[in-house]
N, C-alpha and C positions, 0 to 999 in steps of 0.2 A: 676541824671534822665532827661530825652529828651524828651523835645519838642516837641510836633506833637499831628497832631489833629485827629490821628488815632481815631477811636471811638473804645469805648469800655468801658462798666464798668462792672458790677458783672456777673459770668454765674448761670446763673440757679437762679437767682437774686430771692429771696423768702419773707416770710410775714415778713412785722414791721409791730405789731400791737400795738394796747394801746389806753387807754382812755384820752378824752381830757377835761383840768379845764373848769370847768361851767362857770366860771370869762372869758376865754381868746378865740380866734379864734384858731381854729386847727391851726398849724404849718405841714411846708412842712419837708420829709424827703430827704435823698441823694438819696434813691433808687428810679428804676426809672421805674420797674413795677409796685411799691405799692406807692402813696402818702397817705400817712400818718407820726407819726411820736408819738414817745412815749410823752408823759407829763404828768406832773403829777396832782393831784387829794388831793383835800382836805380833807383828814382824820385824823383818830385819832393818838396820839402820839405812838411810835413808839412801839410796843409790843413783847419782846424779845424771840427769837423762845427759844421752846425746846426741835428741834428734831436733834438736829445739833450741833457740837460745836466750835466756832469758834475760826479761827485762825487770829490772829494778823501779816498784813506786812509791814515788814515797807516802809515807802513814797519814790520812787527812779524815774526815769527816763529811769532808763534801763527796760528790759524786765524781770520777771521773771517766772520764770517754776514754776508755779503753780502745775502740775502733772502728771510729766513722766510718760510713759507707764509702770504696775506696773510689766512688767513680759516681759522678754528678749524674749520668746517664744511665739508664738501666733498660734492659726490652725483657717483654715478656718470657721471650723462649731463648733467653740466654742461662746455660749450665752451669757459670762458672760461679764458683759460691764468692769469689771478691768482691761478685760486682753487685753483689747484697750486704753486704758484711758490715753487722754493726750493731756493735756490743756495747751497753754501758754497765760500767760497774760499779758498788755501790757497798766501800767494804766497813764495816762496825770501825771505830776511831780507835777500838784496844788491839781491833787484830794483828798479825805482825806483817813485813813485809817476804817474809820466806813464805808465808801463807801465801799471798799474793803472787809471786812469783812459780811458787808451782802450781797452782791454779792456771794462771794464764797462760804456762806452757804448758799443759795440758791437754785446754780451750784448743789452745791452737794444733798439738799433736793428731787430736780427735779432729779439728778440721779435715785436715788433711790426711787423715787415715779416713772418715768415712765420704764426704763431701766432695770430695776431687773428680766420681766418676763422672763421666760424659750422661746417666740419665738421671742424677741429682735433679729433682725439682728445686734450684736453687731459688727462687723466691716462694718458695715456703720455709724458708730457715732462721732468716731471721727478721725483725730486730731479738734480741735476746739481751735482756737484761740478767745482769749476776749481783746477787744479795749474798756476801759474804758475810755472816756470824762468827761471833766469838762464843762457844757454847760456855765459856765460863765469866762471861759476862753479862747478864739478863740485862744490864741498863741501855749498854751497850745497845742489841736488840729492839727497845723501844727506841731509842735513839736513831737509829737505823729506818726502822717503820716509819717516820715521820717524813725524815730523807728523799724515802722515797716516793712515800704519798707526794711530799711537793714535788717533784720533777712527774707525776703523771700530772697534776693538776695541771704543772705549766708547757708539760709539751702533750700528751696523751690523755687530755678533761674526758673522754668517754670511758678511759680504763680505769681512769679515776677514779670514777662515777663505779664501777665493778670491783674494783679492789679495796679501796679505802672508806666511801664516801658510808655509804650503809652498815658499816662497823660499831659495833657497838663500844664504848671508851670507857675499857676497865679500870678499879682505882688505880691499879700503879701507873696508868699512860698507856699500857699495850694495847691494841687493837685484834691482837691475834692472827694479822700477817707473816712476822715472824718468830710470835711465840705465840706458847699453847698452855694453859693453866699455870703460871709461874714457868714456865722452862721456855728453853730456845729452840726452836723448831730445828728438825737434822735436811740432811738433802735431799732434795726432790726439781723434779719438773714441775712445771703447772699453765694453763695457760697458754692459748697461740698466736700466734698473728692473723683471727682473722675474726673478722666479721667486727664486733665491739671492743673485743678483746686485742691490744697494739701488736703484743710479744709475748715470747716465751720468754718466762722467768722461773731461774736457775738459780733455786736456793742453796748453796753451799755450805753446809756447816762446816766448821773448824775440827780440827784433828789435834793431834797433840807429836808437837817437831822434837826433833828428828825421828823418835822411836816410830811415829805409824806418817812421817809422811809415806809411803806408799798409796795408805789406802785414803791420801788428799789426791794421789795422781788416779789411781784405777777407780774410785766413788767419779769423778768428773768428767772419763773417759765412760763411765756408765749412762751417767744421766745426759752428753751427748749424743751420746747411742741412742736415745730414747728421742731425740729433738729428730737424727736422723729417717727412723720409723712411724715416725707419726708423719714424715714433711711427704711421707711418697702417698697416701690418703686423703689427706689435711681436706685440701681442694675439692676434693669429688666424692667423700661423706656427705650426706644430706645431712644427717645429724650426731648426734651424738653416742645414742645407741649402733647406728651403722660402723662408726669412728673403731670401736671394741669389735666389733662381727669384723671387720678387718687384719685385727692385730690378733683375733685367737682371745681375745679377755671375756669374750661371752661367744663360746661355741653350741649352747646347747638350745632348747624351747626355750629356755627361761631367761631370766637376765642374770643370773648370778655370773658375779666375776670371777675368772682365773687367772693366776699369774704366768705358768709355766710357760706360754711361748713366748707374750714379751717382754717379761721376767728373766726367763733361764735364756735367750736371748742376749740382755742384757748386763747380765751377770757375766757370762761366757765371752764376752768378746772383749766386757772390761778388765778381766785379767788376762787375756791371750794377747791383747792390743798394750798391755800396759808390760808382760814380758818384752815383746818386741821394740818395747822404749828400751829397755835397760839391757835390752840383750842378753835375759835370763832366764832361761824357757823356767828353771825354778819355784821361783814366782807361782805360774800358773799350774804348774803340778801340785804344789806345794794346797794352795786355795782349794780346787778342785778336790783336793784326799779329803779335804775338810769340810770342804761343803756336803759331800757324802756319807764321811765316816765320822765325825764329829757331831756333836747334839744341836750347835748352832743355839745353847741355852743358857740361862745361869741354875737353875731349879731341877740337875740334874735329872732332865728328859734320856729316854732313849734317842740313839743316834739317828741321822735322819733315813740312813738304810733303811735300820727296824721300820721306823713311822711309817715309811712308803710303803714297803711289802705287804706291812699288815694292816694301812688304812685305806682309803677310798684311791678310784685308778686318778693318776696324775693329772688328765685334761678336768676331774672333777676337784681336787681342792682347790678352795678358796683361799681368801685373804682371811678369813676367819677361821676355818677348819685348822688350820697348820702352814700358812703363808711361809715358812723357812722351809718347809717341801716341795711348793711352789717353784719359789727362788734358785733351789741349790738341786733338785734331781730335775727341774726344768732346762737346771746352765747342763747338767749330767745326759739327757735326755738332745740338747743341740750337739754334744760333743757326741753322742753316740750317730748322729745323724751328719755328722762333719767327719768321720772317721769314716762313712761310705762314699759321701759326696764329695764331702771337701769344703771347706768354708766359705770358698763363695758364692756355693751354692746355697747358706743358708743366706747372704746376701740379699741374691738374685731373687729368694720369696721376698722382702719388704721391695725392691723396685716391680715385681710385678703386681703389688697390690694396685698400682697404678692403672692398672689393666681395671680396674673395679668387680676383681671378682676375691670376691670373700674368701676366709680363714678355711671351710672344710675344699673346694673346690681348688684353691689357688694351693694350699697345702698337696693337693695329691697331683697337682699338674706339678710343683715343682719337683719332687719328690719321688716322685712314681708308686706312690701307693698311697689311701689314705690316713691321717691322723692318729682314726683308732688302733690301724693295724699295725703301724710300724712302734705306737707305744707298749702293746702289745707285745712284738715284737722284744722292742727296749725292757720292758717289765722282767721275762726270762730272760734275757743276757743276763742283769742285777743279780738273780732270783740263784743261776744256777751257775754261776761262776763265781773264784773264788775272789781277795780283793785283789791280787798281781793281776790276775787275769783281766778283770776290770779297768787298774790303772793301763794295762799298757796301749790302750784303744787313745790315749790322753798323744798330742802328737810331740816331736821333741826339738822339731824347731822352735828357736823362737822370733 
């Protein structure tokens, strides 16, 4: 691997999302366009999923082929994700089988939940390269970087050049792919299966088991939901900026990026579908309540709701201004819309991006009002109702 100061990080780096533990300050991820990392939340002990089967994967320091394409012939018109399914797993040598089992169970659960709709552009969903890191072992992340880069060199040489070749090797042997500043990166989705980038890269941060098994589940759903979102407009956007204008990350005349819609969706559906997977709506309700009435901080900051009502408009919140307001209030904005239109209408928005309509037009056509009007109505609802009335809009069914 060559040393070089050539600037490069991930092509079309997309979102990394997550919840921060209330007792610690938010940490930083390796991604450059989104500065947030997935950390764990103190939740009830893990509940065994009843919707999928467990596959035990033996410990290994080598690449494990999880699910190569299930067919040797594919056609561009196919909407069956199994026709394209190609997932490669890279695991830190110190990661446990329990981590891998939870990870892969929820990868499969996410596929069945979001990839089966006949409107899906299945050819945009794969390949997915998953790197399961161990946040408690820095050296294992360095080793995993070397393993991953060797795989790209052997399999996708052009992507090796993008991800690995131009990175500067640090004194400790790391290259800043799954590491940064002596730390291990959190969960994120980056890259796309487009142009010279071969694949989605899903970096999966580890969680303390068994107490944080739930966060391993819902963070996996969150990142897989991002793949669903972006797959709908990936092949029609002419450049990265246009991709961000489809997703609502850029909504104005400038190019500042805003998390409220793309991340708010992912937060909402990750908790909603985790509750579905365990047939218990209490997880969803508890996380949504914490997301609005907690502070998501480690420094005694005001609760999210107060920071929102005393801050900029939801669509003006950026990652730099207060990303947790963007993520968590964004999820509540989605809940507000879902209470009026239903979850399926939110999903319809993402399929409607296939028409080539950018966020403002697509939002208005999907929901019947422009996004600024709906944000005003949502803000009025939050401002003028007590906690019980606000929580009452959440669904009661898992």
